[in-house]
C-alpha positions in Angstrom: 0.0 0.0 0.0 1.1 3.5 -0.8 -0.4 6.8 0.3 -0.1 10.2 -1.2 -1.4 13.4 0.5 -2.2 16.7 -1.0 -4.2 19.8 -0.3 -6.4 21.3 -3.0 -8.5 24.4 -2.6 -8.3 24.1 1.2 -9.4 20.4 1.1 -7.4 17.3 1.6 -7.0 14.5 -0.8 -5.6 11.2 0.5 -4.8 8.8 -2.4 -4.4 5.1 -1.4 -3.0 2.6 -3.8 -2.6 -1.2 -3.5 -4.1 -3.3 -0.8 -5.6 -1.8 2.3 -5.7 -4.8 4.7 -4.6 -5.9 8.1 -1.0 -5.7 7.1 -1.2 -2.1 6.1 -3.8 -0.4 8.3 -1.4 0.6 11.0 0.8 2.4 8.5 -2.2 4.2 7.0 -3.5 5.2 10.4 -0.1 6.6 11.5 0.5 8.5 8.2 -3.0 10.0 8.3 -2.7 10.9 11.9 0.5 12.8 11.3 -0.8 14.5 8.2 -4.1 15.5 9.9 -2.1 16.9 12.8 0.0 19.0 10.4 -3.2 20.1 8.5 -5.6 20.6 11.3 -7.6 23.3 9.5 -8.8 20.9 6.9 -12.4 19.8 7.4 -13.1 18.0 4.1 -11.1 15.1 2.9 -11.6 13.0 -0.2 -10.2 9.5 -0.2 -9.1 8.8 -3.7 -9.3 5.1 -4.0 -8.8 4.8 -7.8 -5.6 2.7 -7.4 -6.7 0.7 -4.4 -7.4 -2.8 -5.6 -8.3 -4.6 -2.3 -9.8 -3.8 1.1 -10.7 -6.0 4.0 -12.6 -5.4 7.3 -9.4 -3.9 8.9 -9.0 -1.5 6.1 -12.7 -0.5 6.3 -12.2 0.0 10.1 -9.3 2.4 9.7 -11.4 4.4 7.2 -14.2 4.7 9.8 -11.7 5.8 12.4 -10.4 8.5 10.1 -14.0 9.6 9.4 -14.6 9.8 13.2 -11.6 12.0 13.7 -12.6 14.3 10.8 -16.2 14.4 12.1 -15.0 15.5 15.5 -13.5 18.6 13.9 -16.8 19.3 12.1 -15.7 17.9 8.8 -16.5 14.9 6.6 -14.9 12.4 4.3 -15.9 11.5 0.8 -14.7 8.6 -1.3 -13.8 8.9 -5.0 -13.0 6.4 -7.7 -13.9 3.3 -5.7 -12.9 0.3 -7.9 -15.0 -2.9 -8.5 -13.5 -5.3 -5.9 -13.4 -2.8 -3.0 -16.9 -1.6 -4.1 -18.2 -5.2 -3.4 -16.9 -4.9 0.2 -18.7 -1.6 0.6 -21.9 -3.1 -0.7 -21.7 -6.3 1.5 -20.9 -4.3 4.7 -23.3 -1.4 3.7 -20.4 1.0 4.2 -21.9 3.1 1.3 -24.4 4.2 4.0 -21.6 5.8 6.0 -19.5 7.3 3.2 -20.6 9.3 0.2 -19.1 7.7 -3.0 -18.3 9.7 -6.1 -16.9 8.9 -9.5 -14.1 11.5 -9.3 -12.3 13.7 -6.8 -13.7 16.7 -8.6 -17.3 15.5 -8.2 -16.6 14.9 -4.5 -15.4 18.5 -4.2 -18.5 19.9 -6.0 -21.1 18.0 -4.0 -22.9 19.8 -1.3 -22.3 18.8 2.3 
């Protein structure tokens, strides 16, 4: 798993590639925590999952914990470019009820809160 962070128009984009699973969740949690501490004014984050090819329950759990942290600051998280296999996990677990899912990062930015 690789993670890339950027700030666009005052909003955060976290791009995750590869597999988000039990072996990689601690790394993602730690990297996101440091980045969020350094960018504490950011209230809206888009998770760009266009290059993420696998997610398990541990990966979903870390996404929920990131959402909780952002929600505590009055913000939200949106998901962009969710691929076929990870989308199945979102459907089975009904995680699509927790996260708004968009076809692109730009659409996620344009959507009303």
